[in-house]
C-alpha positions as CSV (number, residue, x, y, z in Angstrom):
1,X,-53.3,59.4,-67.1
2,X,-53.5,56.0,-68.8
3,X,-53.2,55.6,-72.5
4,X,-53.6,52.3,-74.3
5,X,-52.3,52.2,-77.9
6,X,-53.1,49.0,-79.9
7,X,-51.7,48.0,-83.2
8,X,-51.8,44.6,-84.8
9,X,-49.6,42.3,-82.6
10,X,-49.2,44.4,-79.5
11,X,-50.5,47.2,-77.4
12,X,-48.4,49.7,-75.5
13,X,-49.5,50.7,-72.0
14,X,-48.3,54.2,-71.2
15,X,-48.5,55.4,-67.6
16,X,-48.0,59.1,-67.8
17,X,-47.4,61.2,-64.7
18,X,-46.4,64.7,-65.6
19,X,-43.4,64.3,-67.9
20,X,-42.6,60.8,-66.9
21,X,-43.5,57.9,-69.2
22,X,-43.2,54.3,-68.3
23,X,-43.7,52.0,-71.2
24,X,-44.1,48.4,-70.1
25,X,-45.1,46.6,-73.3
26,X,-43.2,46.0,-76.6
27,X,-44.0,44.9,-80.1
28,X,-42.9,41.2,-80.2
29,X,-41.4,39.5,-83.2
30,X,-43.3,36.3,-82.5
31,X,-46.6,36.4,-84.4
32,X,-48.9,34.0,-82.4
33,X,-52.1,34.6,-84.4
34,X,-50.4,33.6,-87.7
35,X,-48.7,30.5,-86.1
36,X,-52.0,29.3,-84.7
37,X,-53.8,29.5,-88.1
38,X,-52.0,26.4,-89.1
39,X,-51.9,24.1,-86.0
40,X,-51.5,23.9,-82.2
41,X,-48.3,24.9,-80.5
42,X,-46.4,24.6,-77.3
43,X,-45.0,28.0,-76.4
44,X,-41.9,27.8,-74.2
45,X,-40.0,30.6,-72.6
46,X,-38.4,31.5,-69.3
47,X,-40.5,33.3,-66.7
48,X,-40.7,37.0,-67.3
49,X,-40.3,36.9,-71.0
50,X,-43.9,38.1,-71.5
51,X,-45.8,35.0,-72.6
52,X,-49.0,35.9,-70.8
53,X,-48.8,39.5,-71.9
54,X,-48.4,38.5,-75.5
55,X,-51.4,36.2,-75.2
56,X,-53.5,39.0,-73.7
57,X,-52.4,41.4,-76.4
58,X,-52.9,39.3,-79.5
59,X,-55.3,36.4,-78.8
60,X,-58.4,38.4,-77.9
61,X,-60.9,35.6,-78.6
62,X,-59.1,32.8,-76.9
63,X,-60.4,30.9,-73.9
64,X,-57.5,31.1,-71.4
65,X,-56.9,28.6,-68.5
66,X,-54.2,29.9,-66.2
67,X,-52.8,27.1,-64.1
68,X,-51.1,29.5,-61.7
69,X,-54.7,30.4,-60.7
70,X,-55.4,27.9,-57.9
71,X,-59.2,27.8,-58.6
72,X,-58.7,27.0,-62.3
73,X,-56.0,24.5,-61.4
74,X,-58.3,22.7,-59.0
75,X,-61.3,22.7,-61.4
76,X,-59.3,21.1,-64.2
77,X,-57.5,18.7,-61.9
78,X,-60.8,17.3,-60.8
79,X,-62.4,17.3,-64.2
80,X,-60.2,17.8,-67.4
81,X,-63.3,17.4,-69.6
82,X,-64.4,20.9,-68.5
83,X,-62.4,22.2,-71.5
84,X,-64.6,20.4,-73.9
85,X,-67.8,21.4,-72.0
86,X,-66.8,25.1,-71.9
87,X,-65.6,25.6,-75.5
88,X,-66.6,24.6,-79.0
89,X,-64.4,23.3,-81.8
90,X,-63.8,26.8,-83.2
91,X,-62.6,28.2,-79.9
92,X,-58.8,28.7,-79.5
93,X,-57.8,27.4,-76.1
94,X,-54.8,28.6,-74.2
95,X,-53.5,26.6,-71.2
96,X,-50.9,28.7,-69.4
97,X,-48.1,26.9,-67.5
98,X,-49.2,23.4,-68.8
99,X,-46.3,21.8,-66.9
100,X,-48.3,22.4,-63.7
101,X,-50.9,19.8,-64.8
102,X,-49.5,17.6,-67.6
103,X,-52.4,15.2,-67.2
104,X,-54.4,17.7,-69.2
105,X,-52.5,16.8,-72.3
106,X,-54.5,13.6,-72.8
107,X,-57.7,15.7,-73.0
108,X,-56.0,18.2,-75.3
109,X,-54.9,15.3,-77.6
110,X,-58.4,14.0,-77.7
111,X,-59.9,17.3,-78.7
112,X,-57.2,18.0,-81.3
113,X,-58.0,14.6,-82.9
114,X,-61.8,14.5,-82.4
115,X,-62.8,18.2,-82.9
116,X,-59.7,19.5,-84.8
117,X,-59.5,22.2,-82.0
118,X,-56.5,24.5,-81.8
119,X,-54.5,24.9,-78.6
120,X,-51.7,27.0,-77.3
121,X,-49.9,25.4,-74.4
122,X,-47.4,27.6,-72.6
123,X,-44.7,26.6,-70.2
124,X,-41.6,28.0,-68.4
125,X,-40.4,24.6,-67.3
126,X,-40.1,21.8,-69.9
127,X,-38.7,19.2,-67.4
128,X,-42.0,17.6,-66.5
129,X,-43.1,17.5,-70.1
130,X,-39.9,16.1,-71.5
131,X,-38.8,13.8,-68.7
132,X,-42.1,12.7,-67.2
133,X,-43.3,10.3,-69.8
134,X,-46.4,12.5,-70.5
135,X,-48.4,12.8,-73.7
136,X,-46.6,15.2,-76.0
137,X,-49.4,15.0,-78.5
138,X,-47.5,12.8,-81.0
139,X,-46.4,15.7,-83.1
140,X,-49.8,17.3,-83.3
141,X,-48.4,20.5,-81.7
142,X,-45.2,22.2,-82.8
143,X,-42.9,24.2,-80.6
144,X,-42.3,28.0,-80.5
145,X,-40.3,30.1,-78.2
146,X,-40.6,33.5,-76.5
147,X,-37.3,34.9,-75.5
148,X,-36.0,38.1,-73.9
149,X,-36.5,41.3,-75.8
150,X,-34.3,41.8,-78.9
151,X,-33.0,45.1,-80.4
152,X,-35.7,44.8,-83.0
153,X,-38.5,44.8,-80.4
154,X,-37.3,47.8,-78.4
155,X,-38.1,51.3,-79.8
156,X,-35.1,53.6,-79.7
157,X,-32.8,50.7,-78.7
158,X,-29.8,51.7,-76.6
159,X,-27.0,49.1,-76.4
160,X,-25.5,50.2,-73.0
161,X,-29.0,50.3,-71.4
162,X,-29.6,46.7,-72.5
163,X,-26.1,45.6,-71.3
164,X,-26.6,47.3,-67.9
165,X,-30.2,46.2,-67.2
166,X,-31.9,43.2,-68.8
167,X,-33.9,41.9,-71.8
168,X,-36.8,41.0,-69.6
169,X,-39.7,43.3,-70.7
170,X,-40.8,44.4,-67.3
171,X,-37.4,45.5,-66.1
172,X,-35.6,46.7,-69.3
173,X,-34.2,50.2,-68.7
174,X,-35.1,50.3,-65.0
175,X,-32.6,52.0,-62.8
176,X,-33.1,49.4,-60.1
177,X,-33.3,46.5,-62.5
178,X,-30.7,44.5,-60.5
179,X,-32.9,44.5,-57.4
180,X,-35.7,43.0,-59.5
181,X,-33.3,40.5,-61.0
182,X,-32.2,39.4,-57.5
183,X,-35.8,38.7,-56.6
184,X,-36.3,36.9,-59.9
185,X,-33.4,34.6,-59.1
186,X,-34.7,34.0,-55.6
187,X,-38.1,33.1,-57.0
188,X,-36.5,30.8,-59.5
189,X,-34.6,29.0,-56.8
190,X,-37.7,28.7,-54.5
191,X,-40.4,27.9,-57.0
192,X,-38.7,26.1,-59.8
193,X,-35.9,24.3,-58.0
194,X,-37.0,23.8,-54.4
195,X,-40.8,23.5,-54.9
196,X,-40.3,21.0,-57.7
197,X,-37.6,19.1,-55.7
198,X,-35.2,19.2,-58.7
199,X,-32.3,19.0,-56.3
200,X,-31.9,18.3,-52.6
201,X,-28.9,20.6,-52.3
202,X,-30.3,24.1,-52.9
203,X,-27.3,25.9,-51.6
204,X,-25.0,23.9,-53.8
205,X,-27.2,24.7,-56.8
206,X,-27.2,28.4,-55.9
207,X,-23.3,28.3,-55.8
208,X,-23.4,26.5,-59.2
209,X,-25.5,29.3,-60.7
210,X,-23.0,31.9,-59.6
211,X,-20.1,29.9,-61.1
212,X,-21.9,29.4,-64.4
213,X,-22.6,33.2,-64.5
214,X,-18.9,33.9,-64.0
215,X,-17.9,31.6,-66.9
216,X,-20.9,32.5,-69.1
217,X,-20.1,32.2,-72.8
218,X,-17.1,29.9,-72.2
219,X,-16.5,26.3,-73.0
220,X,-18.1,24.0,-70.4
221,X,-15.5,22.2,-68.3
222,X,-17.3,20.1,-65.8
223,X,-14.3,19.3,-63.6
224,X,-13.4,23.0,-63.2
225,X,-17.0,23.9,-62.3
226,X,-17.2,21.0,-59.9
227,X,-14.1,22.3,-58.1
228,X,-15.3,25.9,-58.0
229,X,-18.8,25.1,-56.6
230,X,-17.8,22.1,-54.4
231,X,-20.1,19.4,-55.8
232,X,-19.4,16.2,-57.7
233,X,-18.9,16.3,-61.5
234,X,-22.0,14.1,-62.0
235,X,-24.0,16.6,-59.9
236,X,-22.7,19.4,-62.1
237,X,-23.8,17.6,-65.2
238,X,-27.3,17.1,-63.7
239,X,-27.4,20.8,-62.7
240,X,-26.8,21.8,-66.3
241,X,-29.7,19.6,-67.3
242,X,-31.9,21.5,-64.8
243,X,-30.8,24.8,-66.4
244,X,-31.8,23.4,-69.8
245,X,-35.1,22.0,-68.7
246,X,-36.1,25.2,-66.8
247,X,-35.0,27.3,-69.8
248,X,-32.5,29.4,-67.8
249,X,-29.6,28.4,-70.0
250,X,-28.7,27.1,-73.4
251,X,-25.6,25.6,-75.0
252,X,-24.0,26.4,-78.4
253,X,-22.4,23.2,-79.7
254,X,-19.0,23.1,-81.5
255,X,-18.7,23.1,-85.3
256,X,-16.7,19.9,-86.1
257,X,-16.6,19.8,-89.9
258,X,-13.1,21.3,-90.3
259,X,-10.4,19.0,-91.7
260,X,-7.2,21.1,-91.8
261,X,-7.5,22.1,-88.2
262,X,-9.0,19.8,-85.5
263,X,-11.9,21.3,-83.7
264,X,-12.5,21.5,-79.9
265,X,-15.5,19.3,-79.0
266,X,-16.8,21.1,-75.9
267,X,-19.9,23.3,-76.1
268,X,-20.1,26.9,-74.9
269,X,-22.9,27.7,-72.4
270,X,-24.9,30.9,-72.0
271,X,-27.6,32.0,-69.5
272,X,-30.7,33.2,-71.2
273,X,-30.4,36.9,-70.2
274,X,-27.6,39.4,-69.8
275,X,-29.1,40.9,-66.6
276,X,-29.4,37.6,-64.9
277,X,-25.7,36.9,-65.6
278,X,-24.7,40.4,-64.3
279,X,-26.8,40.0,-61.1
280,X,-25.4,36.5,-60.3
281,X,-21.8,37.7,-61.0
282,X,-22.4,40.9,-59.0
283,X,-21.0,43.1,-61.8
284,X,-21.0,46.8,-61.8
285,X,-21.8,49.1,-64.6
286,X,-20.2,48.4,-68.0
287,X,-19.1,51.1,-70.5
288,X,-17.9,51.0,-74.0
289,X,-14.2,49.8,-74.4
290,X,-14.1,48.4,-70.8
291,X,-12.7,44.9,-70.3
292,X,-16.1,43.5,-69.5
293,X,-17.8,45.1,-72.5
294,X,-16.4,42.6,-75.0
295,X,-17.9,39.6,-73.1
296,X,-21.3,41.2,-72.7
297,X,-21.3,42.3,-76.4
298,X,-20.7,38.7,-77.5
299,X,-23.5,37.5,-75.2
300,X,-25.8,40.1,-76.7
301,X,-25.1,39.0,-80.3
302,X,-25.6,35.4,-79.2
303,X,-29.1,36.2,-77.8
304,X,-30.0,38.1,-81.0
305,X,-29.0,35.2,-83.2
306,X,-30.8,32.7,-81.1
307,X,-34.0,34.8,-81.2
308,X,-33.7,35.3,-84.9
309,X,-33.4,31.6,-85.5
310,X,-36.3,30.8,-83.2
311,X,-38.7,33.5,-84.5
312,X,-38.0,33.0,-88.1
313,X,-38.2,29.3,-87.6
314,X,-34.9,28.6,-89.3
315,X,-33.9,24.9,-89.4
316,X,-30.2,25.6,-88.9
317,X,-27.9,25.0,-86.0
318,X,-26.2,27.9,-84.1
319,X,-22.6,26.7,-83.4
320,X,-19.1,28.1,-82.7
321,X,-15.7,26.9,-83.9
322,X,-12.4,26.7,-82.1
323,X,-9.4,24.8,-83.3
324,X,-6.9,22.9,-81.1
325,X,-4.4,25.5,-82.2
326,X,-6.7,28.3,-80.7
327,X,-8.2,29.8,-83.8
328,X,-11.8,30.7,-83.0
329,X,-15.0,32.0,-84.6
330,X,-17.8,33.0,-82.2
331,X,-20.9,32.0,-84.2
332,X,-21.8,29.9,-87.2
333,X,-25.3,29.5,-88.5
334,X,-25.5,26.2,-90.4
335,X,-23.1,26.4,-93.3
336,X,-24.4,29.9,-94.3
337,X,-22.8,32.5,-92.0
338,X,-19.7,32.7,-89.8
339,X,-19.5,35.6,-87.4
340,X,-16.8,37.0,-85.2
341,X,-17.9,39.6,-82.5
342,X,-15.4,42.3,-81.6
343,X,-15.9,45.1,-79.1
344,X,-13.6,47.4,-81.1
345,X,-14.3,50.5,-83.2
346,X,-11.5,49.6,-85.7
347,X,-11.3,46.0,-86.9
348,X,-7.9,45.0,-88.2
349,X,-6.0,42.0,-89.4
350,X,-5.5,40.5,-85.9
351,X,-9.3,40.4,-85.4
352,X,-9.7,38.3,-88.6
353,X,-7.3,35.4,-87.9
354,X,-10.1,33.0,-86.8
355,X,-12.3,33.8,-89.8
356,X,-9.4,33.5,-92.2
357,X,-8.4,30.1,-90.8
358,X,-12.0,28.8,-91.1
359,X,-12.3,30.3,-94.6
360,X,-9.4,28.1,-95.8
361,X,-11.8,25.1,-95.3
362,X,-14.3,26.6,-97.8
363,X,-17.2,25.3,-95.7
364,X,-19.2,28.5,-95.0
365,X,-20.8,30.8,-97.6
366,X,-20.4,34.2,-95.9
367,X,-17.9,35.5,-93.3
368,X,-18.2,38.7,-91.3
369,X,-17.3,40.6,-88.2
370,X,-19.8,42.5,-86.0
371,X,-18.1,45.4,-84.2
372,X,-18.3,49.0,-83.0
373,X,-16.8,50.0,-86.3
374,X,-18.8,53.0,-87.5
375,X,-18.8,52.1,-91.2
376,X,-19.4,48.8,-93.0
377,X,-16.5,47.5,-95.0
378,X,-15.5,44.5,-97.2
379,X,-12.0,43.2,-97.1
380,X,-10.1,42.2,-100.3
381,X,-10.3,38.5,-99.3
382,X,-14.1,38.6,-98.9
383,X,-14.9,39.3,-95.2
384,X,-17.7,41.7,-94.3
385,X,-17.1,44.1,-91.5
386,X,-20.4,45.4,-90.1
387,X,-21.2,47.9,-87.5
388,X,-23.4,46.3,-84.9
389,X,-26.3,48.6,-85.7
390,X,-26.0,47.8,-89.4
391,X,-25.8,44.1,-88.9
392,X,-28.8,43.9,-86.7
393,X,-30.8,46.1,-89.1
394,X,-29.9,43.7,-91.9
395,X,-30.6,40.6,-89.7
396,X,-34.1,41.7,-88.8
397,X,-35.1,43.4,-92.0
398,X,-34.5,40.2,-94.2
399,X,-31.2,41.1,-95.7
400,X,-29.9,37.6,-95.0
401,X,-33.0,35.7,-96.0
402,X,-31.8,34.7,-99.5
403,X,-28.6,33.4,-97.9
404,X,-30.2,31.5,-95.1
405,X,-33.5,30.1,-96.5
């Protein structure tokens, strides 16, 4: 039996066979209809994050051109003006995977200027757009992002399920998620890297991906990575550029404003999804309090913060701080919020050393720890201790809005 349930920004597709329910669609935090009331947008996001699904669910009246469809690609390649001929100024036009045919941006630019038409231009590879000298519409289209699922978007969210599967909507919670993720990585290597000729050494890049997964969330050391994967340092630097451009990874830069303690200047690097990291690193199942749990828990909070900043369109940088004397704070949002992430159910003084060292500088407004602690607390020197559930509920419900905006 098939049930389709629609409500505002999403619809849920329920495939029901006896007592088994497979729910493949989720309410997303990104409100496309509201964004597109104001102007045109580029919508970027890695493959599999649900861009096409979100468009189908929310932009019912749009004219969609899917450039993965060979026939549509060929038609627009031969005649870009078909867009103008097949739509009117009031039609919202979606061009899916715009990087496949960037020459269309000249026609899009013309129609935005001449007809005030609104466009949504999606892409899972920004390399051709950002490095190919193509028309980026001179600021007439803003950027938005669709990222893997957040805790806010998953009904009855379960932390261990997320850490042991993925945030990709199609595979979250699936028992064989790692098999799908292996195929995802293979497709990425074949279609994004090999087909686009981003590197001649595909096997070297594949080794590099595995090494990056093993040091996910750590400070980037090009020399060490070069040694581990057997390619030159300059090649490693170019490989990180490929990850950035194909949206597979992102860096968190260092917070350098401290005076009393000199800060480390290297960035930390994360891949965009926990499941991709686990698949590349060939990890087994993770449980609470295991050695691996702390690293995955920190990665999870990084993804939540990144998505929060992107979806709420917050103009603040996500950074981290580490001093030369080895004090560290995992995440800092602008000068508003400093967070340490601890996979313990009882935060104590040893867990607060980094925050207290940073607090001496009096640069950040609010300091806190996100942990497995079952109850929220507030230390005598002004540090919040939040349970992870409480923190995420506060984050997505607007508790921090007055602080951040």
